[in-house]
N, C-alpha and C positions, 0 to 999 in steps of 0.2 A: 504494500500500500504506500501511497505517496506520503512522504514526510516533508516534502519541499513546499507544500501549500502554494504552489505556483498558480496565481489567479488565471493564467492563460488557459489552464485546463478546462475552464468553464466558458471560454469564448466559443463562438461558432466554429465548428469543425467542418471545413469544406472538403468535398470529395470530388476528385477529377479523375475520370477514367481515360486511360491511354491505351488504345489497342496495340497489340504486339506485332511481332515478338520483341521483347516479352510483353505480355499483357499485364498491366498493373493499374492500381488505384493509388493516387497520391492523396494523403490526408494532410491538410494544412490548417494552421491556426494563425490568423492575422497575416496570411501570406507566407508563413514560414512552415517548411516541411517538418512534420512530426513523425509520420509513419508512412510506409508504403505497404500495400498488399499486392504481392506479385505472384503470378503463376509459376510454379516450378514443375517442369515436366518430369524431372528425375524423382521428385517427391510425390508427384501426382496430387498436389495440393496447393492451395493459396497460402503463401507464407506471409506472416505479419512481421514486418521488420521495423526497427527504429530508424531515426533520421540518418544514421550513419551506415546503414546496412545496404547500400546501393547494390543492385544487381546480384544479390545473394552471394557476394564474394566473401563476406565475413559471416560464416555460419553463426557465430556467437551473437550476432545482432538480430537473429530471428527469435521472436518472442512467443510465437504460437503459429498454428496453422489450422486450416479447415478445408474440406473438399468443396464447399460451396462459397462462391465469391461474396455474395451478399452477407452471409453469416460471418465471414472473415472480416469484412468491413465493419459490421456492427460490433464485433469483438474488439477490433482495433480502436474504435471510438470509445468503447467502455474502458479499455486499458489506458487510454489517454486520460479519461476522466478520473479513474480510481487510482492512478499512479503506477500501475504495473508497467506502463510505457515510460521510459525515461524522457526527460525534456530533450530537445535538440542539443542543448549545451552539454547535458550529461552524457548523451550518446557520443558526441564528438570528443569529449574528454576521455571517455573510456577507450575510444578508438586510438586517440593519441598515445595513451599509456600503453596500449597493446602494441602499437607500432614502435614504441620506444623500447620494447623488449621486456615489459613487465609481464610476468607469467599470467596466463589466463586460467581460470577466472580470477578476478581481483578479490572477490569475496565468494562465499558459498553461493552458487547459482542454482536455482531450482531447475528441474528438467522442463522441457517445452510443455509437456502435458500438465504439469503443475501450474505453469504460468497462464495457461488458457482456461483453467477452471475458475469460475466465479468465487469470490471470497465471501 
């Protein structure tokens, strides 16, 4: 759950579909990317990734997945609201630490299945 109390979590979440390949939905708040929901042919699922997880190149930025696009988008919105989705700044900071050689995960990370379950 969110402990950052970031007020942006309660602003309007806009969803923009971009046909593929890869097919993806971009979720933005105040024009800033917070999450992408992208089709993964290898996983055969829509993957919900944070703002730093572009193109599924960093698996650790995938926070959940669903076989249905609309369900995945709804889940991504819920994750932004309830804090399971890191802010764009948190996602970028995590990526910078990872790229700097800090071992992954930084903290104890729950499995994808745990992250997608409602609290």
